[in-house]
N, C-alpha and C positions, 0 to 999 in steps of 0.2 A: 557629600563627604560623610556627613553624619549618618545618612541612610546606609551607605556602604559599610561603614564600621559597625553599624547596628546589626547588619546581616552577617558579616564575616568575622566579627569580634576583634580580630587583629589583622593588620595589614601594613605593609611598607609603603612609602611614598611612591616607589617605582610601580608597585602593584596597583595602587589607586590611580596613578597617572595612566597606566595602560587601560584600566577599566573605565575611567571617567573622562579623560581628555586625550584619547589616542591620536588626535590630530596635532597636538603640541609636539614640538621637536624634542623636548626634554621635560623633566618632572619639576622644573623650578616653580611654576605656578602652583602645582599641587603641594609642594613643600611650603610655600608661602601661606597657602590656605590652612594647612595643618598647624603651622606656627600661630596663625591668627586664632584658630580654635583653641590652641593651648593657652594663649593669653586670656581668652574669655572663660577658661576653666571647663571647656567641653571635651577636650582630648588631652592625652598625655603620652609621653614616650615610655613604654613599658620596659624595653631593653634594647640593646644594640646587638645585632646578630653578627656571627662570624664574618659574614660577607661585608660588614660595615654599614648595612642598612639599619636605620632606626625602625623599631616595631611600635606602631601606634595603636592605642586603644582608647575607648571612651572613658571619661570619668563618670562618676555616678550622676552628675548633672547632665553630662552629654548623653548618657544612656537614657535618662528620662526624656530628654528632648527628642532623641531619635525615635523613641517609642511613640511619641505623639505624631511624628512625621510619617512613620511607616504605616501602610494599610494594615488593617486587622488580620488579613489573610496571609500576611508575610511573617514568617517565623523570626522572632527577635532572638539574637544570641544572648548568652548569659553575660552579666557584668563581670569584668576582670577587676576585682577589688585591689586597691593599693595596700600592700603589706609593709609593716615596719619592723625594724629589729628592736632589741632590748633597749637601745639608746634613743629610740624614737625616730630613727632615720629610715627613709624609704628603702625597701629591698627590691633589687631587680628581680623580676619574675623569671621563673624557669618553666620548662614544659612545652615551649613552642618548638615543635619538632619539624623536620624537613617535610613530613607528610602534610602537616597543616599549611606550610608555606606553599607546597605544590598545589594543594586544593585551591587556595586563594589565587595563585598565579594562573591556574587553569581558567577560573571564572574571569580573571582580568583579561587574558588574551582573547577569549571568546567574545566577551562584551566589547572589547576594543575592535573586533572584526565585524561588529554589527549584529551579534547574536543577543538581542535584547538589551536590557539595562541592568543595573545592580538589583532592581526590583524583580528581575526575571529569575533570580536565583534563590534557592533555599538550601540549607545544609542539614545533613544528618536526619533526613526524613525517614520515618519508620515504616516498614512494610511487614506487618505481623502475620505470621504463618500459624496454621492450626496445630502444628506439632511443637509449639512452644518456643520457636525461634523467631527473632525479629531481625530482618535484614535492613540495615541502615544504608542509605545512599549517601556517598560523600557529597554529591551535589545533585540538585534537580534544576533543570533549565526549562524555561518557557519562552520561546521566541517565535511566535506565530508569524510576525512580519517578515522573518527571515526564512520561513518555510519549515520551521521546526516547532510545532505546537507544544511538544514536551520531549525531554530527553533526560535519562538518568546517566550520571557519570561516576565512575570509580577511578580514583587516582592511585597508581601503583608505582612504587619506587624500586621495583625489581628486588624485593627483599623478603618475599614470602613465597611458599610453594605454589606452583601453577595450579595444583589441585585445589587450593583455596579459592583461586579465581574461578575455576570451573564450578565449585560449590556455590559461589555467589550467583553465578549465572543460573545454576539449577534452581536456587531458591527464588530468584526473580521469576523464572519460568513457572514455578509452582504458584507463586503469588498471583501472577496474571491469570491462572486457571481457576482462581477462587470465585465461587458464586456470590453475587450481591445478596444482601439480606432480602428475604421474601421472594427471591427469584425462583421461578418454576424450573426445577431440575429437568423435568421431562421435556419441556419446551427447549431448554438449553441443549439437551442431547439431540433433539430433532433438528435444531438449527444448523445451517451450513454457512461457511465463509464468514464474512464480516458480521452477519446477523448474530453469530454466537456471542460477540462482545457485548451486545445489549444486555446480556444476562450476567455479565461478569462484574466483580467488585471494582476492578481498575477503571472501568468506564464511568464510574460515579466519582472518581477522584481526579483522573487526568482527562484532558480534552481529547477528542478524536485525533488520531495521528495524521489523517489525510492520506494514509498509505496502508497497504496490507500489513497485518502483524500487530504485535503489541508495541508499547512505548519503547523506542530504541534505547539501547544501552551502549555507552562509550567507555572504553578502557583507555585512560591516558597514562602512558608510561613515561617515566623520567628517571634519570640517574644511571649509574653503572656505565657500560660502554654501549655503543651502537649495536655491536654484534650481539651482546647479551639481550638487549631490548628486542632485537629482531628474532632471536631464538625463542624468547618468551612469547611473542605474538604467534609464532608458528606452532608452538606446543599448545597454546590455548586454542588455536584454531582446530588442531587435530583432536583434542580431548573433548571439546564442547560442541562438536558438530550437531549432535542430536537436538540441541536447543535453538540453533539459529538457522539450520540448513533448509527448513521447510520440507514438504512432502509432495509426492506426485498427486495431481488432482484425482479425486475419486472417480472411477469409471472412465478414466481417460483412454482414448483409442490410439491407434497407430499414428505416429507423426506428432503427438503432443509431448513436447519437451518442457513446457512451462512448469513453474514451481508454485505450489500453494503455500504462501507465507502467512496465512491468517492465524495459525497457531504457533508462530515462531517469534523469537525475540531478535529483531535486527541488531546486530552487534557491529560496531565500528571501533577501530583502534587508531591511535595516533601517539605522538611523542611530543612533549613540551619542547624538546630540543629541535625537532623538525618544524614545529610551528614558529618558534622564534627565529629560525634561520630562513624561513620563507618570506619573501618581500610582501606577500599578501597576508601573512600571518595565518590565523585560523580560517580565513576565507579562501585560502589557496587549496591546492590539491595535496592536502596533508592528511587525508583520511582514507583508511582502507576498510572496506566492508569484508568481514570474515566470510570466506568462500569465494572471494575475488582476488585477482592478482594486482590490478592497477590501483594507483593512488588517485583519489578524486576529491572534489569539493564535498562538503558535508551533504548538501541536498542531493548531489549525484550519488553519493554512497548510500544514502537512505532510500533512494528511489528503487523501484522494482521493475525494471524493463522486461525481466523474464518472468513476471508474475501474472496478474490478472489481464494486463493489456496483451501480453503475448498469448495467453490462453484464449482470449476472445478472438485474436487474429488467427491462431492455429485452428480453432474450432470452425471459424468461417471458412478457412482454406479446406478443412476436412469436409465440411458440408458441400462446398463447391465441387471438390473432387468427386464426392459421392454422387452429387447431382449429375456431373458430367458422365460418370460411369453408367448411371441409370439411364441417362438420355441416350448414350451410345448403345446400351443393351436394347432399349426400346426401339431405337432406329434400326437395329439389326433385325428386329421382328416386324418392321413395318411391312404390310402387305403390298404386293406388286400386282398390277392389273394384268391378267393373262391375255387380254385382248390387245392392249396398246403398249404394255410394258412400263407404264408410268407408276410411280409410287403413290400410295394413298396420301391425300392431304390429312392433316390432323382432324379436321371436321368430318371428313369421310370416314376416317378410322373410328372416331368416337361414335359416329352414327351406326356403323356396323356392329360395334361392341355393345351399344345400347339395345340392339334388336333382340327381342325375346325369342323370336323364331327366325331361323336362317331363311333369308329370301332368295329368290332365284338370281338376283343380281348382286348379292353381298360380296361376291368375289371380284366384282368389277369396280374400277375407280369411279369417281363421281360423274365424270363426263361420259364414260362408256355406259354406265348404268342409266344416266339420263337419256342417252341416245337409244338404248335398248328399250327403255320404258316408252319413249316416244314412238319407236317403231312398233312395239307391241300394241300400243294404243291405236296407231294408224291401221294396223292389221285388223284389230277388233272393229274399228269403225267401218273399214272396207267390207269386212265379213258381214256386219250388220246390214250395211247397205245392200250387199248382194242378196242376203236373205230376204230383205224387204222387197227387192225387185222380183225375186223368185216368187215370193208370196203374192205379190200384186199380179204377176203374170198368171199364176195358178188361179187366182180369183177371177181374173178376166176370162180365162178359159172356161171356168165353171159357169160364169154368167152367159157366155156365148152358147155353151152346150144347152143350158136351160132354155134359152130363147129358141134354139132350133127345134127342141122337142115341142115347144108350145105351138110353133108354126105348123108343124106336121099334124098335130091334133086338130088344129083349126081347119 
């Protein structure tokens, strides 16, 4: 409880119940704990909201205690000091607006759905841009066990121009493109796909997302009417497409429809009203990825089935089709033996292709060539034998003639 109040500064018992004890049927135990903290001087009620909920904050003593409990890498919220009037009576604080309440409620319903713990959250994290602007995220969430290593959240009460939401997304996109200190700009320009992120500033601050693209951004809408919220989501989708839609893969061929999301910001939208109405809460199908029509769970919405996986499958299909075409073309060119009509085997075809000089039997298949070679060899053997017989006969005749001459002389 102290840790949660240390991070979010102010919260109602209902919000703390949803965040810390979502399995409880009501917030009674949470209220009892807060009252116990009040008795020990660690927490106090700052004001009562129009909804009737008490708004709890830490006392100076509780703030110091929470600071000791929180890890050093978790941002501690500022102390809400108790103010007094001229008569020395405590003054109820002002300034807790609906936006602050919606931010805490968003963290509460996501934590209650299993997206991390109160320590998974930080508020108002600065993203400084080189042109002098700092984009503050309403919330940053780290819930690796739930499949979301990091996510930025912007809570919108449908009370500012859509153009401002688009500008926020543009500034996040610009920030994700910043080089890390001492990074080699030439290597960054030469890198492709996920390798580009190794040179970017954001990868030094946030963990790898486990998916293509930058750290995802969620817009959580609340307030006004359902129709107004839906209209707002549609207008944001139309105006901000350049930052979340991805690009065609470089050098893609025919039949490649996969999308390269590596330089895009995955953007999901939801509504607090939709989350609280769903039996599964934030774990249900209450998220919509901009660029898609269906409502999905958060991991489904953040997944990229049309990204790298589809690209690899389509490239394999393209290679297979090309190999089939090349095989068909080669098969059409396969030589046919003019003697027996049989097609050349691969070995015979390669043998004739490797030949430097065309041989007398290159046009024949292996069997016919072998038979022709054997027949030619037999003919050569027979011819040699005939020549040998003829030569022997001639020699014998010459010997006989010589003997006859010798006898006549004697």
